[in-house]
N, C-alpha and C positions, 0 to 999 in steps of 0.2 A: 541470359538470354531474354530477346524484346517480347512485350507483349501488350496485350492495348486491352484497356480498363474503362467504361464508360462510370464515368464518379460522376455525378450530376453539379449543377454549375456549385449552388450554395456551400455543398457540402466541398469541392472543389477553392472556393473562394474562400472559409474553413481555415481548409486548408494549409493553403498557398497561408494566410497572413498568419498561420501559429508559425510556417516552416522561419519567412522573416521573421523572425520573432525570437524565433530560437538563430538565426544566421546560422540554418541549413538552406538543405534543398530542398524539392518538394521531393524529387528521388527520393533523397537519406532518412527523411520520413516515410516516408512512407514500406521505406524496405527497414524500418525501426522498426514498425507499425508489424508489417510480415514475422520477424525472429521473432517478435515481439507475441504473438499467435503461434510458429512453431516454436517455440522454447531454445530459440537454437543458440540463442547467449546465455550463459549459465550465469542463470539470476548468482545471486547476495540470497543465503541463508539464513534467515534470522534466529536470534538470540531463543531462545523456550526464554519466558518470562515467568521468576521464580514470585512465587506470592509468598509472603508470608501467612501459618498458619493460625488458629484460634483453638486454643484448647479446652472446653465441654463438660465441665463432669455431668451434663445433660445432653445427649447429641441429640441434637433435632428442633436446639430452639437455643434463639439466638436472641438476649437479650442486654443490648452493648450498647450505648452513648457514645458521645466525644470523650469523655472525660475520660470512660475504662477503654478504650482503645488505646486513648492515650498510655495508661498505665499500662495496657498489652505488648505498646512495637514500641520498643527504639526511635521516637523520630534526632533528629539529630537539629 
């Protein structure tokens, strides 16, 4: 389908420059942006980050310095 969109000149210059820098056409860049906005292309799911838990004898208080952190968490 064809459509007409008015893009301000400064924005179009930036768009054209970005497209050229990526070796794409302006049309490809616009379609990629529309697909991204509509989420038509599946996005890669990020794996959840697993952070180490630091147990405390007194929950709610944290008295850690770097030396204690290195004792608790094994670093390579």
